[in-house]
N, C-alpha and C positions, 0 to 999 in steps of 0.2 A: 407462531414464533417466525424469526426469520434466523436463517441460515447461512454463513458467511464462511467460504471456504477459500484456502490459498492457496499457491501453487508454485514454483517455479525454482525457488532456492534450490543451495546447492554449493561446492566448492569451486573457486575458481582462484588462478592467477591474478595476483597486483595485473589492471592494465587492461586484463578482460570486461567482457561483457554477461550480464544477467536479464533476463525477461521476468519478472512476475506478474501474475495474474490473480485477479480476487471474484470471486462471482457470490451475488447473493440471491437468495430464493427464497420461499414461502410468503407468509402473508403481507406483503408489502403492497402499500398503497402508493407512496409517493417519497423517492429519495431525492433530498436535498441536497446530500454532499458524500462523497465516497475519499476516503483519503489515506496515505498509507502513515507509517508510523516504525519506528524502530527501538526496540533497547537492547544493550547489551548485557551481557551479567554483573549484578551490582550498582547499576547506574540508571538513571530515570528515563523513561520512556523519551521520545520525543520525535515531533513530527518533522516528517520527510519531504511528504507533496501532498494537496487537495485539490479537488476537483470539484466545484460544484455543478447544478445541475444548467447552469449557462454555459459552463463549459469555463470557467474562470480557473486559473490555475495559481496555484501559490506552490513556492517549496524556499526550505531551510534554504540559506547561504551556502551552507558545506556541499551542496548537491548541484548546486547550479549549474546549467552547463554541462553537465554530465547525465540527467538525470531525466526523465520527459515520462510527463504520466499523463494517461489516455484514456476515455472511456467509450462506451458502447449503451447510451440510457435504456435502449429499448430491453436490452440482456442484462439489464444491472451487472456490467463488468465492469472493471476498472485494473488499467494496467503500468505497470513500472517498467519503462527501462533503463536500466541501469549500465551504465556505460564508463569508462577508465577506473573500475573499479579501485578501492583503495584498501590495505587493512585494515584502518579504520572504519571502513563501512561495516567490518562485521556484528552482525546482531543478528537478532530476530526480528523478523520484518512482520507487521499486522495490518492486517485492513480492517479500517472502520467505515462501516455507512451511519447515515444519519437518516433514519427516518421520520416524517411527518404522518398525522392523524392519529386514530387511534392505540395504534401500536407504537408511538413514536419514540424516541428515542437513540442511543447509539449502540450499532449491534458491532462485534467485534469478532474475529476468528481465530482458529486456533494459532495460529504463525506460522511463517517457513524460514524455517537458517540458512542465513547466507554468511558463509565464511570466504574472506578473502586472504589468502594468502602470501606473505612476501618472497 
């Protein structure tokens, strides 16, 4: 079993910053990629940012220039630094870990709430 736990969510005013963290643990043999997704009530889940084991990053157009994803492969952790937050960033943010090997698959955390007030 692979466990994924997010932290760092909270309530901030527009223009503020938050730093989300995600830690993966358990029967992990190889991590192909880690990423952040978000979902607002009644809306589809959307990709926010991803990072591969090589360090290649990808961002949704809506967060480019404001969010930065980083990772520590040795610790199987990934962070999301969110700056210049906007009310439209309000959502539950989920961490996803893509694992290869016998336990291959995508593993999700429980999510952390981010609320940005206007």
